[in-house]
N, C-alpha and C positions, 0 to 999 in steps of 0.2 A: 355341873357334872352329877350324874345320877348316883344314887345310894350304892348300887351293885359295883360300879366302877371305883367309887371312893373306898368301899371295903376291901376291894381287890388290891388297890394301890397301897393302902395302909398295910396289908398282909404282905405284900412285896417288899415293902420298905423295912418291915419288921424282920424279914428274912435276909436283909443286907443288900437288896437292890436299891437302885436309885431310880425309882419308878415315877413316871410322870404320865398324866392323862391329858388328852387334847380333844377339842370339840370337833376338829376337822383332820382331815388326812393332810392337808396342806400345811397346818400348823405342827403336826407331828413331823413331817418332812423337813421343815425348816429348823426345828429343834434338833433333829438327828443330824442334819448336815453341819450344824453349829458346833457339835461336838468333835469334829474332825479338824485337826489343827494343821496349819500349812506344813507341807512336806511329809506328812504321815503316809505310809502305805496302807492300803484299804484291801481287805478281803472280804468275800461275800460267800454265804452259803445259799444253797438253792433255796429261793424263796419267791413265790409269785407276789406276796405282799411288798417286798423290797422293789421287785421289778416294776410293779404297778405304780410306785411312788416315784419312779424315775431317779432314784438315788444313784444308781450306777452312772447314768448318763451325766449328771451333775458332778460327781465325783471325777470322772474322766475329764469334763470341761474345766475343772479347776486344776488339773495337771497332776493329780495324785498318782503314785504308782498303784495300779489296780490289779487284782487277781480274782477272777471269777470264772470257774470252770464252765459256765454256761456260755461263755465268750471265748473259749479256747478250743482249738481244733484237737481232734483225737490224739495226736502225737504229743501235744503239751499239756493234756488234761492232768495227768498225774502230778507233774511239777507245779501246775497252777494251784492244785489242792494243797500241796505242801507249802508253796509260797503264801496262800492265804492263811494257813495255820501260823506262819511266822509274821504276819502283818502286824502293824501297830494297832489298827482298828479293825473289827469284824462286824458285818452287818448280817442278821439272820432273823428269822421269825420262830414260832413255835407252832405245833399243830393244835394245841389247846392250853389254856390257862384257867385253873380254878379260882373261884372267889377267895380261897384261903391261900393263894399265892403259889400254887404249884404248877410248874411248867411241865408239860407233856410233849414229847418229841418221838417220832419214828423216823429213823434216819438211814436211807438206803447206803449211802457210803460211809456213814460214821463221821463225815467231815464236820458237819454242824455241831454235833455233841462233843467231838473232840476239841474243837475251838472254844466252845462254851465252857468246857471243864478244864482245859489246861492250855489253851492256845493264846491269842492275842491278849495284851493287858486290858484293852477296852473292847467289850462286846456290846454292841447296840442291837436289842431285840426289838423288832417293831411287830405289833399285833393289832389287828382290827378288832372291832367289838364282836365280830363274828366267831372269834376264837375263844371268847369268854364264856365259861360253863360254870355251873354251881359247884361241882364236886368231881372227885375222881372217876366215879362211874360214868358221869356225863362226858368226862374228858376221853375215857377209852371208847364210848360209844361215837363220839365226833371222829376220833381218828378212824375207826373201823367204817363208819358209814358215809364220811365226808372227805377226810384228807386223804387216806389210802386210795379210795376209788378215783377221786379227781387227779391225783399224782400219776397213777397208773395209766390213765387215759391220756393225760398230758404227755407223758413219756413213751406212749405207744406200747405199753408192755402187755403182753398176753398173759394175764392173770384173771382169776375168776372175779376179783373185785371190780376190775376194769369193765367187766361185762354185766355185773349183777349188783353194783352199787353197795356192796358190803365186803368186808375182809373176812376170809375164811380161815386165816392163818395157814395158807397153803404151802406147798413145797414144790412148786413149779419152777423151772429154770429162771423166768424172768423176776421171780421174787425179789 
């Protein structure tokens, strides 16, 4: 494990998290899945990281009650968000994590932050090394130049950041 990751994990643990580092995505996936006990309901926040790890598919295969608004039709979306908030376990990611253990999120629906702050008893946050930054300034820069533009394009939003690779704190309708 590299020094930067070790320093970050120590900072997270000092802040009351139960942080672990892994050499591979497969190891992280296996450890995360092991935290879900038989019969527990599982909610998901919008996360490409979680999606890429195949967590949702494995949780479904195991027969858990699952709530992810990405897999709900428009009529069921609001109820799915509420059910995820009430789940036993919640999977999410963050937009950035500083080496001092500060998590940074911008959340379009507020569902991830609501679940993190006062939702399910167990919140499993999965982050790749791409999200690790040295400080708050770098976290905000990553959000404005990486996370927001990528999410806006993925969601098909008509925002300046989708077109220009930088968030301008706009006031357009799709914001």
